N, C-alpha and C positions, 0 to 999 in steps of 0.2 A: 175411653177416649171413642166417640161415635165414629162411625164412616162416612163422610161426606158425600152424599151423592147428588148429580145434576139428572133432572128429568127433560128429555125431548120429548115433548108428545103436544099435537094442535090441536086435541081435543081438551079445550079448558076443564071439564067435569071429570074426563077419562086420568087427567094429569092430577087432579085434587084428591081423586076417590084413591091413587096409585099412593102418593104422600102419605095419606092417612096408614095405608096398609103398611107402607115401608116404615113407618116412626112408631110403629105400634108395642115392638117391643125396647126401642130408646137405645138400640144399637146401632140405627141408620139414622142419620140426619139429613132430612132434603135442603139442600142449599140454593137451589134456585131452578125454575120450572121454565123453560123456553120451547115457544111454540113454531121454532123455524130454527133449522140448523146453523144458519148463517148467527141469530144472536146468541145461540151457543157457544158458537165459536167464540163470540165475539167477547164473552161472559168468562172463559176459561180461565184465564188470570187472574180474576177478582173471587171468582168461586174457589177455584181449587180443589175440586172436587176429586173424591177417592175413587169414582164410580160411575160412570155414565148411564142411564138407561135409555133406548133410542128405538124412539119410532121408524117406521120407513119411508110411509107416504106421508109428507111433509110438503109445505109450501114451500116456493124456493128450491134450493137444494134437496135432493132428497136426502134420506137417511143413511145409504150404501156411501156417498159421497161424503157428508158429514163424516162419518166414521173415519174415511181415509184422512180427510183432513185434521181431526184430532191426532189421529197417530203421527203426523208429520211437526204440528206445530207444539202439541202436548200429550205425550202419551198418554192414555189413561185407563185404565178397564172399562171396556164397556159390553152391555147386555141389550140385545134386542128384544124388544116387547114386540110381538108382529101378530095379527091377524091372517098372513099368509098362511097356506097349507097347500098339500099336496105338490103336484108340479110347478103352481106358480109361485111356491118358496123357493125358486131360485135366484128371488131377491134376497132372500135370507142368507144363502150359501154366499154370494158375492158380498153381502155385508161380512160374514165371517173372514172369509179372504180378506178382506179390507183392513182387518184387525178386531173385529169384534169377537170376545170369549165364548159367548152360548146365545141362544136363541130360546125364548119361552113363549108359547102360545098365550095370545090375551084370554084365549077361552080356558086355559090353565089354571089362571090368575082368580080366585074366586076373590075379588077387593070388598066384599061384602061380608066374607068369614075369616077375620082377621086372627081369632083367637085359636083356629085349630091347628093340630100337630104338622099338617101340612102344609101350612103357610107359616109356620115357624122355621120349617125346615128351609122353604124357600127363601129369608130372611137371611138365615144362619148360612145357606150356599152363596150370597150374593156378600155377605160381609167377606168369606172367605174368599171370592173371586177379586174383591175389591184388592187384595194384597198382591194379586199378580204383576210379575215385571213384564209390562209390555213395551214395543217399539226399539228396543235393543238388545243384544247378548246379554245373555246371563253367565256369570260363572257360576262353578258350582265347588262346594267344599270335597265334594267325594271323587275317589280315584275311580276312574270311567274302566270299563274292561277291555278288555285285548280287543283288537279289529278283527272283525269274522274273517272267515274264509271263506266266499261263496263258490260254490261246486257249482261247474258246467251240467250236471247232470238232473238238474231240478226240474220238475214237470209242473207244479204247482207253487203258489204263492198267496200267502194269506195275510192282511195288514190290519190292525187295529188301532183306532186312535179316540180321544174324547174331546176336552175342551182345547181348542186351536186346532181342532183337526182338518176340517177343509183346508186351510190353508198349506199345510203341511200336505195332505194328500195332492194337492194340486202340482206341488213341487215334485213328489217323487211320479206322481204318474205322468206328468208332464213330461218327465225325462223318458219315456218308453216310447217307442217308435210304434207308430199305427198299426203294423204289420208284426208286433209283440205275437209270440206264437203261445204262450204261456196262460192258464187261465190264471185270474188274479182276483181273490176274495176278499171282502172288505167291510169292517163291522165297524161303523162310525156311532159314537153317543151319540145320539140328538135325541131332542123332546119329538113326542110321535107328532105326525102331521108335516114334519121339514124332511123327512128323508128322501121321499118320492123328488123334491126339489133340489137337494143335495145331486142326487143322481143325474138329471137334467141340465142341472148347470155345469157338472164336470165334463159330462158329455158334449158340453159347448167348448170349455177352455183346453181339453186334452185331446191328442190325436187319435188314441186307444176308444172305442165304442164303450159308454157306461150304461149302464142300466140296472136298475132292482132285479134281483135275483127269484128266480120261480119255482115252485114246489117239481123236484122230478127231472128237472133238466140238465141236457148232459154236459158235462163239463167243457168247454170250449176257448178259445183265444178270446178277448176281451176283459172287464171289468165289471164284476157283480157286487152289488151292496147289499147286505141286508135288509130288509124291509123291517119297518114298524113291529118293535113286538114280536119277533121272529129271531132265534137263534140259527145263524148260518152253517150247515154242516154240509159233511161230503161223504157219501157212502163207499163201500170198498167196488162199488160197479161204476164208478164214477160218475155219478149223479147229484143233484143237489140236494139235500133236505131241507125243510126250515120247521123246525121244533118251537112251536108256540105255547107248549104245555109245561117246559121245565122251567123252573120259576128262574129268575135273574140273578137272584145271589151275588150284586142288586141290581146287575145288569139284564135284558134281554133287548136286543141281541148281547151277548158276550164273547170279548175277544178270547177268551180262556177256552171255551166252549168250541171256537172256530178252530184255535191251535192243536186243542187234544183231538178233534176230529181228524187235520192232517196228518198228524202223528198217526192214528189208526190206520187211516187210508194211504198213507204215501209216504211214510217214516222219512229214511235218507234223503228221498228225492222233493222233501217239502221243505221251502223257507217261509219262517216266519217274521213280521216285521212289526215291532210295536212305537208307535209315536206320541207324540204330547198328549197328557192329560193327566186329570187328578186320579188318587187312588190306586190300586195295584191290579187293574184287571190286566189280564195277559202273562202276569210272572208264573201262574201255573200249567197255562198252556204252555209257554218256554219251556220249562222244565221237563214236560211228556213231548216237545218235540224234540228236544236234547237226547233225551234218553230212548227217543227211537232213533238216533242217526240224524235226526234233521237239523236245519241250520236255524240261527235267530239271532235275529239285528233289530237294535235299540237307537233309537235319535239320540244325539250326543246332546249332555246339559245346554249347552251353550245356545244350542239352535232351539229346543222347546218351547212351547209356551209357557207349559207346568211341566216339570221332568217327574213328576212322583211317578205315573205309567213307567215310562222308559227305567227310571231308576230301578224299580220294583223288577223289571225284566232284567236289566244289567244284573241284579244283584243275582237272579236264577240263573245267570251264564251265557246271557245274550251278547254277542259283542256288539261294540257301539261304532257307531259312525256319524259323521256330518249327515245332516239334512241333505244337503244338495248331492253328499255320494251317494245316498241310497239308491235312487232310480239308477243312476249309471250302472253301479254294482248288480242290480237285478237284471239290466240287458246283458251285461256281460255274463250274466249266468246262463243266458239262453243262446248265448254266441252273437249278440246284437249288442253294438258300441253305437 
């Protein structure tokens, strides 16, 4: 049975090309095309899509507000397809916070090359994302690991996230005070071009200062986000190192690489946090961090957009907390409440 897709895109030619691209393998079926957010919202009940693709610049209500209303009236997995890049991509981050699962750059979708392995991989990923539960808390058949004990001797925090991460990051970082004294390093899996916008958007919506990490800068208070295509690491001298050469396997930046680095540099004084996402990035890093005496936390299943990454982290030994409890626990680790 094919996945039912609704396209919201005000360019008729682009929407038709996207329809042809998506339907190439027969696993995705475009059941409707809307040029306005209002039109899509009015057709949701009739179309019954399993997945929505969303442009952000639309006549009438914009894509962010459209996604927010979809999640309120008929929660449906939504994928942003946008031309916004760089710091301007903060609109993309806002859309992800509103409930979209992921964002794809229009320039990365070669709609005229439908038969390539890369094109097939995109369609398969969209089909998988269409099965994601959105808009409500989910239950898990797995037993959560124990609740972690967060030490008050921590000196550094590393956080990793993938699908659904911007919304989870806002929750966790938003619970930390503006004068939180520990450095917080973040790896968020995103398509290249969107990470700078994520940093800009987070800096606007949380009290802590947030920016992209820079090579060789000293650690200090605030949030540093791994830039596009660079592993975020910490040296023994307490400085940032950006590794653009080591393969991603499959991600660069990698949560595993960040947490392993914290294990080597800070050991028992490091805290690692694994939030929502597809795959298992972070599990090996959790194991290394725990072996070094550090602390590891995973987002609880009922809160995560996708629990694959936190589940793998829990299997590796991370304790589990509700999403709303992670930020306060980190604040308490520094003596702040």
